[in-house]
N, C-alpha and C positions, 0 to 999 in steps of 0.2 A: 626645476620644473615638477619633479615627482613630489617634492616637499610642498610645493604650492598646492598641487592637486590634493594631497593628503589633507592639508589644512582646510580645503574647500569642502571635502567630505566630512570632515569633523564638524565644521560649522554648519553644514546641511543637517546633519544628524541632530545637532543641538536644536536647531530651529525647528525641525519636525517634532522632537519631543516636546518642546516648549508649546508649539501650536496645538498638539494633542491634548496637552494638560489644559490649556485654555478653553479648548472646544469641550472637554469633558466637564469643566466647571459649568460652562454655559448651557450644556445640554445634559445635565446631571440626571434629570428624571429618566430620559430615554436611555441614558448609559446604564443606570441602575436596572431597568426593565430588561435591557440586553443581557446584563451580567445574570440576572435570575434565570433567564432562558437558557444561557449557556450552561449555568450550574445545574439546571433541570436535565439537560441533556446529558451532561456527564455522569450524573448520579443515577438516572433511571436507564440509561442506555450503555455508555462507554464502560462504566466501573464494573458492573455486573457481568458484561459480555467479555471483557478482557482479562479481568483478575484471574480466573482459573488458568487461563493458558499462559499468562506471564509467569505464574508460579510453577506450572508444569514444565515450562520451558527451561527455567533455571535448574530444576531438579534433574531433568533428562540430561542436561550439560554436565552437572556435577557427578552423575552416575556413569558418565561415559557411554550413554546410549546413543547420543548424536555421533560420537566418534565411530561406534560401531556401525551406524547407518552409513556414515560417510565412506567407509570401505566398501560396503555392499552396493552403494549407489553410485560409485565413482564411474564404472563402464557407461552409465546412462547420462550422468550430468556433464561429464567432460566432452563427449562428441557434440551433444546438442547446445549446450550454453557456455562451454569453456570455463566451468567452474568446478570446484571440488564436490565430491559426493555429499558432503555435510550440507551443501546448498540445498538439497532436496528437503531437508528438515525445515529450513527458513522458508522454502517455497510453500510447503504444505500447510505450516502454521499461518503464513501470510494470506494464503488463499481462503482459508477457513475462518480465521480470526480477526482479519482487518488491519487497519492502520492502528499504530505503527510498529506492530510486533515483528514484521519482517525485517524493518530497519534495526531494531533492537537486536534481534538474533544475529543479523549479519555483523554488527558492530562487535558483538560478544565473540563471534568466530574470529574476527580479525585480531581482537585483543588476545585470544588464546592461540594466535598464529596458526589457525586452521585454514587460512586463506591469505593470498598475497593481497597487496593493494589493489591491483587491477581486477583480480578475482572478486574482492569485496565490492568494488564499484560497479562491476557487471551484476553481481548478484542483487545489490540493493536496488538496482534499476528495475527489476521485475518481480521481487518478492513482496514489496510493500503495496499491498493491494487493498481494495475495499472488500468487507465481508458480506456474504449472503443475507445476513439479518438485515443489513441496511438496505441493500438493493431490493430485497424481496419484501420484508417486513415494513421498513420505513418509507421507501420511495414508491414501490409498485402498489402496496396495499394502503399505506397511510396517506401518501400524497397524491397518487393518481386514482386510488379506488379501483385499481384493475390488477388483481393478483397475477393474471397471465402475462403481464408486462414484465415481471420480475425475471422470467426466464430469458427473455430477450436482452434485458440489460446485463444479466449475470453472464450469459453466453458471450456477447460482445466484450464485455470486460476481460474475461478470462482469455479468450481467444486472442485478443490483442496484447494481453499481458504476455503470453507466451510468444507471441510474434516479437514483441520488444526484446524479450530475453534472447531469442535466436539472432535478432539483429545485432544486440550488444556483444555477442561473442566475437564480433569483427573489431570491436573497440580495443585499441592497443595505445595506452598512454606513452608519454615520452619516457616514463620510468621503466626500468627493466621488468618485464612481466615473467619472472621466474617461475617455476613450477612450485606447487603448493608446499608450503613449509612443512617439514617434518612428514612427508609423503612417504609411505611404505613403497617398496618395490612392487609395482603393478604387474611385472611379469610372474610373480609367484603363482603357482598353480592353484592352490587352495585358498580361494577368496574368503571362505567361511573361517578358516583358522586365523587369517590375517585380521578379520573383523573382531573376533574374540580376543585376539592378542591387543588390539587397539582398545578394546573395552577395558580389560584388565589394567592396562598401562595408564589409562586416563583416571580410573579409580584411585590407583596408587598415587598418582601425582596430586590429585585433588585433596585426598587424605582426611576429609571431613566426615564425621559421623552423619547418620541420616537425620538425626535430631537437629544437628547444627546446620545441616543443609537445607532442611525444611524451613528453620527460622530464617535463615539468610534469604531463602527464595521469597518468603512472604514479605519480608522487610523490603527487599529490592523491588518487588512488584507493586506494593503500595506506594513507595516513593515515586516510582515511575509514573503510575496512575495520577498521583497528586500533581505532578508536573504537567502531565497531559491535560488534566483538568484546569490548570492555570492558563494553558494555551488557548483551550476552547472558550474559556470566560473571556479572556483577553481580546480574542479575534472576534467574539460575538459583539463585545463593546465598540471595538475599532470599526467593524462593518457598519454598525448603526450610527456612529459619529460621522463617518464618511458621508453616509446618506443624508444626515441632518445638515452638513455644512455644504452640501450640493456638489461634492467631488464625484459621487456616483453618477449624478445626472450628466455632468461634464464628460466623464469617461464613457458613458452611454452614448452621447452625441458623436464622439470621435469613432467608436466602434461602428456605429450605424452606417458612417460614411464608407467604412471598409467593407462591412457585410452586405450592403445593399446590392451590389452586383450579383451575389450569391442567391438572392431570392429569399433571404431570412427576414420574416417579419420584425418590425421595429420593437414589437412586444417582447421578443427573445433577447434583446440587448441587455436588459436589466438582470435577467438570470445569469447571462455570461459574466457581468461585472460582479454579481454577488458570488457567483462560484470561483471567481479568481481569488477571493479571499478565504472562503468558507464553503465546503462542499455541501453541508446540509442546507444552508440558506440558498445556494444557487439551485440545488435541485427542487426545493419547495416553491420557489419563484417560477422555475420553468413549468412546473405542474399546474400553476394557476394562470399562466400566460394565455391570453386570447389568440391562440395560434393552432394550426393543425397539429395533431398529435404525432405525426411522423417527425416535425420540427422540434416538438417538445422533447421527444425521446432522444433524438440526436444530440441536442444541447445538453440534455441530462447526462447522457452516457459520456459525452466529452468532459463535463464538469466533474463526474465521479472519477474518471481516469486522471484527470489532472490533479484532483484531491484538494486543491486550494492551499494558499500560503500558510494557513494554520497547520496543516499536517506537514508542510515543508519545514515550518519551524520545529516542529516536534522531531522530524528526522535529523535535523541539524543537532538538536540536543542529544539524540540517541547516539550519533557518531562522534560527538565531542570526545576528545582524548585519543582518537585514532587518526590515522593518516588517510582516512577515506575522505574524498573531496565531494562537495555538494554539487559542482556544476555537471558532472555526468548524469546524476540523478534528475536534476531539473530538465536537462535535455531529453531524458528518457520519459519524463512526465508529458512533455509536450508532444513527443511521439506517440505515446500511449493515448492521449487525448484525441489526436487526429485519427489513429487507427481504430479506436472504439467508436468514434462517430461515424467513420466510413462503413464499418461492419454493421452498426445499428441501422444505418440507412439502407444497406443492402438486405438486411433482415426485414425491415418493415416498409421499405419503398417499393421497388419493382417487384419483390415477391409478394407484397401485400398479405402476408400470411395471418394478419390479424382482422382482415375483413375491411368492409367499407367504412367502419367507424374511424379509420385512421385519418380521415379528412374532416373529422368532427371535432370542434373545440371542446376541451374538457371544462365542464362547469361545476363539477363536485370535486373538491379536494379537502378533506378534513386534515386537521393538524396532525402530523405523524406522531406526536407524543400522546395523543389520545387513543392510539391503537394499543390494545391489550396484547402483549406478547408473552408466551410462556418461556421465560428464560431458561428454566431448568430443562425443559424440552428442546430448546434451541441448542443449549450447550451439549446435551446429549447427542443431538443429531449431528452437529459439527465436529464432535469427538469422533463419532463413527465415521464421518466423512473423511477426517485426518488419517484414521486407520486405513480406510479404503485406499486413499491416495497414496500412502506410503507403502502399503502392501502391494498395489498394483506396480508401483515404481520399482520396488525390490525385484518383483518377479521379472519385469521387463529388463531390469539391470543385469540380473543373473543370466537370462537368456542371451543378452548381447555379450556377456563375459563367456558364455559357453561357446556361442558362435565364433568369437574371436579366438578361443583356445583351439577349437576344431580347426579353423582355418590355419593357425600357426603350425599345428601338428601336421596337417596335411601337406602344407608346403614344405615341412621339414623332411617328410618321408617321401614325397611324391614330386617335390619341386626339383 
């Protein structure tokens, strides 16, 4: 029976591949246009935005700085998210830099045995997020022409992201969820000494000179971004081909039956379908739909949190070669999408914080690629943001560690 199902799956995959190839030949012109648009998106936005952070992440891992931060942030990350302290680095980079750097860092942590399988699966579920440049610059300014909407989208996205992380702490797979590999004794009194000890140990184990480390970091970053570019172009073409053959329209009809009782306008179905495959296309379609702004924002927020099959494929590639499973990540994306939509509704619905224009259809929506963005300024701002996040996290973690030490000492002497 199992062999029969396996053969059916193989036949289905082959049939889909052949059908896509034939469709690509029949609709070659629109497919080429979609490929050019995907390439433009990757070259103008994704490549310059992510390259510096991919490089610096590799360097910080090689120099042992991430290991150092892991010890300092253990008292914060363990109680809140049930992940090791090094997870804070993945979280900070993911929040500031966007897809798929959180997944890449998490996979690297697992490869270096800095987290267990269960911890890695928890971590990847809430560290792979959208970046502020996309939500504020591309979506709020470029698509909606309303800069103030960026705060709403970002707030809903990051609050729901942290909520997903907290919920995922209760995720316990069937495999043994042992403590973090190579974890130091957390009962030691001097957390600073343990952090520096971990830093020196990591540098000795790495053994590369800074020149070699820099070269390896650049090579790895460029190779990863080329891979991401391939995914972006492929899914741009795939989305366009599905629209040309009528699959998107069919899926829209099915979704309209499901969403009609919720009062969502039929014009919002197409953005949902587009967002199912690709985040940028879905967000842009939502901004152009003839619907109340509150519905546009709710759908857009859900699409951004879901992130699209294109990003999911990138994540699958990032975790390839590890024992991290994609299923918990996908369920977390569904949860993230629902929570982000609900929080967005609460922010722009009953609260009505954006005024009476929430009920007005948006008629002006320039293409996001035409928005001029100062990438150097953006990179400087999010670099500063990463420092702020990490510094605040370290201070909070040290305070929690100090409180725990005082509690232990007090119990020892007065208990």
